[in-house]
N, CA, C and O atoms as a MOPAC input file, in Angstrom:
PM7 MOZYME 1SCF
protein

 N    -45.75100 1    67.21800 1    40.44300 1
 C    -47.14000 1    66.86600 1    40.80400 1
 C    -47.29300 1    65.69700 1    39.62600 1
 O    -46.89200 1    65.81700 1    38.46800 1
 N    -47.91400 1    64.63100 1    40.15100 1
 C    -48.42800 1    63.70000 1    39.12900 1
 C    -49.42600 1    62.79800 1    39.97700 1
 O    -49.72000 1    63.03300 1    41.14900 1
 N    -49.84100 1    61.87700 1    39.32600 1
 C    -50.92000 1    60.59600 1    39.53000 1
 C    -50.45700 1    59.56300 1    39.90100 1
 O    -49.82800 1    58.82200 1    39.14600 1
 N    -50.65700 1    59.33900 1    41.01200 1
 C    -50.11100 1    58.11700 1    41.42200 1
 C    -50.77200 1    56.86400 1    40.83200 1
 O    -51.93500 1    56.48400 1    40.69600 1
 N    -49.04100 1    56.17300 1    40.41200 1
 C    -49.36800 1    54.89700 1    39.64900 1
 C    -49.08400 1    55.43800 1    38.02800 1
 O    -49.07100 1    54.43900 1    37.30800 1
 N    -48.90300 1    56.42800 1    37.39700 1
 C    -48.67500 1    57.20600 1    36.37300 1
 C    -48.22700 1    58.22500 1    36.22200 1
 O    -48.67600 1    59.19700 1    35.61600 1
 N    -46.83400 1    58.01900 1    37.03600 1
 C    -46.02100 1    59.23500 1    37.06200 1
 C    -45.31400 1    59.51300 1    35.79500 1
 O    -45.26100 1    60.69000 1    35.43800 1
 N    -44.71000 1    58.51800 1    34.99400 1
 C    -44.08700 1    58.73400 1    33.83500 1
 C    -45.29100 1    58.54300 1    32.68400 1
 O    -44.77800 1    58.50200 1    31.56600 1
 N    -46.43100 1    58.44300 1    32.65600 1
 C    -47.25900 1    58.61700 1    31.76200 1
 C    -47.69200 1    60.36200 1    31.18300 1
 O    -47.83200 1    61.38100 1    31.85900 1
 N    -47.78200 1    60.21000 1    30.08900 1
 C    -47.98800 1    61.83800 1    29.71200 1
 C    -49.60700 1    61.89600 1    29.39000 1
 O    -50.26600 1    62.73600 1    30.00200 1
 N    -50.12200 1    61.21500 1    28.65200 1
 C    -51.83300 1    61.11400 1    28.23400 1
 C    -51.87700 1    60.24400 1    28.42900 1
 O    -53.03100 1    60.02500 1    28.06100 1
 N    -51.18300 1    58.47500 1    29.11300 1
 C    -51.91900 1    57.06600 1    28.88400 1
 C    -52.51100 1    57.17800 1    30.29400 1
 O    -53.12300 1    56.13500 1    30.52700 1
 N    -52.57600 1    58.06800 1    31.37100 1
 C    -53.64500 1    57.88000 1    32.56100 1
 C    -55.14500 1    57.42900 1    32.06000 1
 O    -55.78500 1    58.05200 1    31.21300 1
 N    -55.46500 1    56.58300 1    32.53500 1
 C    -56.93800 1    56.24800 1    32.29800 1
 C    -57.99300 1    57.38600 1    32.99000 1
 O    -57.62400 1    57.86700 1    34.06100 1
 N    -59.11000 1    57.77400 1    32.50400 1
 C    -60.34600 1    58.73200 1    32.84300 1
 C    -60.58200 1    57.55500 1    33.72300 1
 O    -60.51800 1    56.34900 1    33.48500 1
 N    -60.90700 1    58.30700 1    34.93800 1
 C    -61.75100 1    58.04500 1    36.20100 1
 C    -62.88100 1    58.83500 1    36.83400 1
 O    -62.49000 1    59.73300 1    37.58000 1
 N    -64.11500 1    58.71200 1    36.71200 1
 C    -64.92600 1    59.64800 1    37.57800 1
 C    -64.68400 1    59.85200 1    39.26200 1
 O    -65.07300 1    60.81200 1    39.92800 1
 N    -63.92100 1    58.65400 1    39.74800 1
 C    -63.50600 1    58.94200 1    40.78400 1
 C    -62.31500 1    59.39100 1    41.09200 1
 O    -61.87900 1    59.37000 1    42.24300 1
 N    -61.50000 1    59.96400 1    39.80200 1
 C    -60.35000 1    60.76100 1    40.04300 1
 C    -59.33000 1    59.94500 1    40.54700 1
 O    -59.61000 1    58.89900 1    41.13300 1
 N    -58.01200 1    60.36700 1    40.35500 1
 C    -56.92400 1    59.55000 1    40.86200 1
 C    -56.16700 1    60.31200 1    41.82100 1
 O    -56.17300 1    61.54200 1    41.78300 1
 N    -55.38200 1    59.52600 1    42.85300 1
 C    -54.76600 1    60.33000 1    43.90200 1
 C    -53.16400 1    60.90900 1    43.10700 1
 O    -52.33300 1    60.27200 1    42.46000 1
 N    -53.21800 1    62.38500 1    43.50900 1
 C    -52.12000 1    63.13500 1    43.51800 1
 C    -51.07900 1    62.48000 1    44.32900 1
 O    -51.39300 1    61.75900 1    45.27600 1
 N    -49.51500 1    62.76000 1    43.90800 1
 C    -48.49300 1    62.86300 1    45.16500 1
 C    -47.56200 1    63.92800 1    44.21900 1
 O    -47.84500 1    64.10900 1    43.03500 1
 N    -46.55600 1    64.52900 1    44.79900 1
 C    -45.64000 1    65.31400 1    44.86300 1
 C    -44.60500 1    64.45700 1    43.95300 1
 O    -44.45400 1    63.28600 1    44.30200 1
 N    -43.93400 1    64.87400 1    42.91700 1
 C    -42.97600 1    64.01400 1    42.27500 1
 C    -41.33500 1    64.33400 1    42.65300 1
 O    -40.37200 1    63.57400 1    42.54200 1
 N    -41.38400 1    65.72900 1    43.13400 1
 C    -40.11500 1    66.46700 1    43.76300 1
 C    -40.55700 1    67.46700 1    45.25300 1
 O    -41.59500 1    67.60300 1    45.90100 1
 N    -39.80500 1    67.77200 1    45.30400 1
 C    -39.99900 1    68.82600 1    46.69400 1
 C    -40.12600 1    69.85000 1    46.42200 1
 O    -40.07400 1    70.68400 1    47.32600 1
 N    -40.34100 1    70.25700 1    45.12800 1
 C    -41.17400 1    71.57900 1    44.85500 1
 C    -42.63400 1    71.49000 1    45.11700 1
 O    -43.31200 1    70.47600 1    44.95200 1
 N    -43.12800 1    72.84500 1    45.61500 1
 C    -44.59500 1    72.62000 1    45.75500 1
 C    -45.38900 1    73.85600 1    45.27000 1
 O    -44.78800 1    74.92100 1    45.12500 1
 N    -46.73000 1    73.76000 1    45.01100 1
 C    -47.62800 1    75.11500 1    44.77300 1
 C    -48.22800 1    75.73900 1    46.10600 1
 O    -49.08800 1    75.17900 1    46.78600 1
 N    -47.60800 1    77.07700 1    46.41100 1
 C    -48.10400 1    77.69700 1    47.85500 1
 C    -48.99600 1    78.05100 1    47.76800 1
 O    -49.65700 1    77.97300 1    48.80300 1
 N    -49.63200 1    78.62600 1    46.66200 1
 C    -51.16400 1    78.78600 1    46.68200 1
 C    -52.23400 1    77.90500 1    46.15400 1
 O    -53.39200 1    78.18800 1    45.85000 1
 N    -51.53600 1    76.66300 1    46.10500 1
 C    -52.48100 1    75.24700 1    45.56800 1
 C    -52.39000 1    74.57700 1    46.58100 1
 O    -51.28200 1    74.64600 1    47.11300 1
 N    -53.42100 1    73.68800 1    47.27200 1
 C    -52.74200 1    72.51500 1    48.03400 1
 C    -54.16100 1    71.64000 1    47.67000 1
 O    -55.26200 1    71.70300 1    48.21700 1
 N    -53.62100 1    70.65700 1    46.33600 1
 C    -55.01200 1    69.90100 1    46.45400 1
 C    -54.98100 1    68.52500 1    47.46700 1
 O    -54.06800 1    68.50500 1    48.29300 1
 N    -55.91400 1    67.39700 1    47.44400 1
 C    -56.12500 1    66.89200 1    48.33900 1
 C    -56.50900 1    65.36800 1    47.82100 1
 O    -56.76900 1    65.20700 1    46.62900 1
 N    -56.53200 1    64.49900 1    48.53900 1
 C    -56.64500 1    63.35500 1    48.11600 1
 C    -58.10200 1    62.58500 1    48.71600 1
 O    -58.56900 1    61.46000 1    48.54100 1
 N    -58.54100 1    63.74600 1    49.48100 1
 C    -59.99100 1    63.45800 1    50.74100 1
 C    -61.22400 1    62.88900 1    49.61000 1
 O    -61.12900 1    63.17200 1    48.41600 1
 N    -61.99100 1    62.33600 1    49.96900 1
 C    -62.76800 1    61.81100 1    48.82000 1
 C    -64.18700 1    62.60300 1    49.56600 1
 O    -64.47700 1    62.20200 1    50.69300 1
 N    -65.09000 1    63.75100 1    48.92400 1
 C    -65.66400 1    64.69000 1    49.15900 1
 C    -67.40400 1    63.51300 1    48.63200 1
 O    -67.59900 1    63.55000 1    47.41700 1
 N    -68.22300 1    62.83100 1    49.25400 1
 C    -69.11600 1    62.31100 1    48.52500 1
 C    -70.31600 1    62.80000 1    48.04100 1
 O    -70.98900 1    62.19000 1    47.21000 1
 N    -70.72400 1    64.23600 1    48.68200 1
 C    -71.14600 1    65.35900 1    48.25600 1
 C    -71.10800 1    66.39700 1    47.55600 1
 O    -71.87300 1    67.35000 1    47.40500 1
 N    -69.91500 1    66.04800 1    47.05100 1
 C    -69.59100 1    67.37500 1    45.83800 1
 C    -70.16900 1    67.76800 1    44.96100 1
 O    -70.38300 1    66.93500 1    44.07900 1
 N    -70.61600 1    68.93700 1    44.77600 1
 C    -71.59500 1    69.38900 1    43.58900 1
 C    -70.88400 1    69.78600 1    42.41200 1
 O    -70.03900 1    70.64500 1    42.66600 1
 N    -70.95000 1    69.41700 1    41.09900 1
 C    -70.17700 1    70.13600 1    39.97900 1
 C    -71.02700 1    71.13000 1    39.63700 1
 O    -72.24300 1    71.00900 1    39.78600 1
 N    -70.35100 1    72.41400 1    39.05100 1
 C    -70.63000 1    73.29700 1    38.22800 1
 C    -71.33500 1    72.88700 1    37.00400 1
 O    -70.91500 1    71.79500 1    36.62100 1
 N    -72.28200 1    73.38900 1    36.23700 1
 C    -72.51400 1    73.27300 1    34.70100 1
 C    -71.67800 1    73.00300 1    33.94200 1
 O    -70.87300 1    73.92700 1    33.82800 1
 N    -71.39400 1    71.89400 1    33.15500 1
 C    -70.18500 1    71.52900 1    32.34600 1
 C    -71.13400 1    71.83200 1    30.86100 1
 O    -72.33900 1    71.95200 1    30.64300 1
 N    -69.85000 1    71.88200 1    29.97700 1
 C    -70.48500 1    72.21300 1    28.42000 1
 C    -69.24600 1    71.53100 1    27.70800 1
 O    -68.13200 1    71.39000 1    28.21100 1
 N    -69.63100 1    71.14700 1    26.48600 1
 C    -69.06100 1    70.62700 1    25.22800 1
 C    -68.30900 1    72.10300 1    24.52000 1
 O    -68.79700 1    73.23200 1    24.50200 1
 N    -67.06700 1    71.68200 1    24.00400 1
 C    -66.95600 1    72.45500 1    23.18200 1
 C    -67.38000 1    73.15300 1    22.21000 1
 O    -66.92600 1    74.28000 1    22.01300 1
 N    -68.37800 1    72.58000 1    21.38600 1
 C    -69.39200 1    72.96200 1    20.60600 1
 C    -70.96700 1    74.03600 1    21.51000 1
 O    -71.95700 1    74.60300 1    21.04600 1
 N    -70.55000 1    73.89100 1    22.59200 1
 C    -71.58100 1    74.93900 1    23.44900 1
 C    -72.60800 1    73.93000 1    24.13400 1
 O    -73.06300 1    74.04200 1    25.27200 1
 N    -72.84300 1    73.06400 1    23.33900 1
 C    -74.04200 1    72.18200 1    24.35400 1
 C    -73.91200 1    72.00800 1    25.40500 1
 O    -72.71600 1    72.09800 1    25.68300 1
 N    -74.78200 1    71.68700 1    26.62300 1
 C    -74.40300 1    71.05400 1    27.82600 1
 C    -74.22100 1    69.85400 1    27.59100 1
 O    -74.60400 1    69.23700 1    26.59700 1
 N    -73.41000 1    69.31500 1    28.81700 1
 C    -73.18200 1    68.00300 1    28.79100 1
 C    -74.18000 1    67.22000 1    29.48200 1
 O    -74.48800 1    67.62900 1    30.60100 1
 N    -74.73600 1    66.20000 1    29.05900 1
 C    -75.74900 1    65.42800 1    29.18300 1
 C    -75.70700 1    64.63500 1    30.22800 1
 O    -74.65400 1    64.41800 1    30.82800 1
 N    -77.07600 1    64.00900 1    30.62900 1
 C    -77.01400 1    63.46900 1    32.04900 1
 C    -76.58700 1    61.91500 1    31.76400 1
 O    -76.85200 1    61.02900 1    32.57600 1
 N    -75.89300 1    61.66600 1    30.52000 1
 C    -75.24300 1    59.91700 1    30.77700 1
 C    -74.13300 1    60.27400 1    31.27900 1
 O    -73.64800 1    59.38500 1    31.97800 1
 N    -73.46900 1    61.28900 1    31.21200 1
 C    -72.07900 1    61.91100 1    31.63800 1
 C    -72.24500 1    62.31100 1    32.94700 1
 O    -71.64100 1    61.71500 1    33.83900 1
 N    -73.28100 1    63.61600 1    33.28600 1
 C    -72.91800 1    63.93500 1    34.84000 1
 C    -73.67500 1    63.13900 1    35.80500 1
 O    -73.51000 1    63.45100 1    36.98500 1
 N    -74.64400 1    61.96600 1    35.48700 1
 C    -75.18800 1    61.64400 1    36.48600 1
 C    -73.83700 1    60.15600 1    36.96000 1
 O    -74.31300 1    59.34100 1    37.74900 1
 N    -72.80500 1    59.95700 1    36.65200 1
 C    -71.85200 1    59.10300 1    36.77200 1
 C    -70.66200 1    59.96600 1    37.52700 1
 O    -69.51400 1    59.59000 1    37.76300 1
 N    -71.47700 1    61.64900 1    37.93600 1
 C    -70.09800 1    62.12300 1    38.47000 1
 C    -70.34100 1    62.64400 1    39.85000 1
 O    -70.47400 1    63.82400 1    40.17600 1
 N    -70.37600 1    61.70000 1    40.52500 1
 C    -70.93800 1    61.65700 1    42.24900 1
 C    -69.84400 1    61.41900 1    43.26900 1
 O    -69.31900 1    60.35700 1    43.60200 1
 N    -69.60000 1    62.78700 1    43.73100 1
 C    -68.64100 1    62.95300 1    44.60700 1
 C    -67.07400 1    63.51700 1    43.75000 1
 O    -66.88700 1    63.41000 1    42.53800 1
 N    -66.05100 1    64.13700 1    44.79300 1
 C    -65.25200 1    64.12200 1    44.21900 1
 C    -63.84200 1    64.06800 1    44.86500 1
 O    -64.01200 1    63.38900 1    45.87800 1
 N    -62.84300 1    64.34800 1    44.81600 1
 C    -61.74600 1    64.61100 1    45.60000 1
 C    -61.27400 1    66.01400 1    45.89600 1
 O    -61.19500 1    66.89400 1    45.03900 1
 N    -60.98800 1    66.14800 1    47.08100 1
 C    -60.88700 1    67.63700 1    47.44400 1
 C    -59.78100 1    68.43300 1    46.55400 1
 O    -58.57700 1    68.31400 1    46.78700 1
 N    -60.34600 1    69.33100 1    45.41600 1
 C    -59.52000 1    69.47200 1    44.16000 1
 C    -60.57300 1    70.75700 1    44.14800 1
 O    -61.44200 1    71.14400 1    44.92900 1
 N    -59.88100 1    71.39400 1    42.41700 1
 C    -60.86800 1    72.29300 1    42.54700 1
 C    -62.53700 1    72.32500 1    42.31400 1
 O    -63.30300 1    73.24800 1    42.58800 1
 N    -62.82600 1    71.10400 1    41.76100 1
 C    -64.16400 1    71.00600 1    41.50600 1
 C    -64.93100 1    71.36300 1    42.69400 1
 O    -66.06100 1    71.79500 1    42.46900 1
 N    -64.43100 1    71.24400 1    44.33100 1
 C    -65.50700 1    71.04800 1    45.37100 1
 C    -65.42000 1    72.57100 1    45.71200 1
 O    -66.05100 1    72.91700 1    46.71100 1
 N    -64.95700 1    73.21500 1    45.25200 1
 C    -64.77800 1    74.77000 1    45.68200 1
 C    -65.92100 1    75.29200 1    45.14400 1
 O    -66.03700 1    76.47100 1    45.48000 1
 N    -67.08100 1    74.79200 1    44.24200 1
 C    -67.71700 1    75.32300 1    43.19000 1
 C    -68.99200 1    75.25000 1    43.82500 1
 O    -69.54700 1    74.17000 1    44.02500 1
 N    -69.62800 1    76.67600 1    44.24900 1
 C    -70.97600 1    76.68000 1    44.46800 1
 C    -72.35800 1    75.70400 1    43.82100 1
 O    -72.13300 1    76.24300 1    42.73700 1
 N    -72.94200 1    75.25300 1    43.67200 1
 C    -74.12400 1    74.95100 1    42.89400 1
 C    -74.65900 1    76.05900 1    42.47200 1
 O    -74.84400 1    76.96300 1    43.28600 1
 N    -75.05200 1    76.23700 1    40.98400 1
 C    -75.70700 1    77.40600 1    40.58800 1
 C    -76.86500 1    77.19300 1    39.88600 1
 O    -76.95100 1    76.24000 1    39.11200 1
 N    -77.95200 1    78.11900 1    40.09600 1
 C    -79.63900 1    77.61000 1    39.68100 1
 C    -79.23100 1    77.95400 1    38.15800 1
 O    -78.56400 1    78.88100 1    37.70000 1
 N    -79.88400 1    76.85200 1    37.54000 1
 C    -80.24700 1    76.68100 1    36.34500 1
 C    -81.16500 1    77.54200 1    35.72500 1
 O    -80.98200 1    77.73600 1    34.52300 1
 N    -82.20600 1    78.15900 1    36.32500 1
 C    -83.64000 1    78.95900 1    36.09300 1
 C    -83.36300 1    80.23600 1    35.57900 1
 O    -84.28300 1    81.01400 1    35.32700 1

């Protein structure tokens, strides 16, 4: 599995809040995981934290609008109270 347009890059894939499309590089498949390239405009992200334990700020999370059919769209919103 790899990112469309970046199959031979190891860490050179540019970051994108809109995510990259995935493609299968070979005939091998993950039978328990099927990612998707469909865009979900109403995706809710879970709370995110930096390595030092601080919450990721709105300067980052405000840019996280929608997501691909992936791991993040499987998360239910959590109460922050």
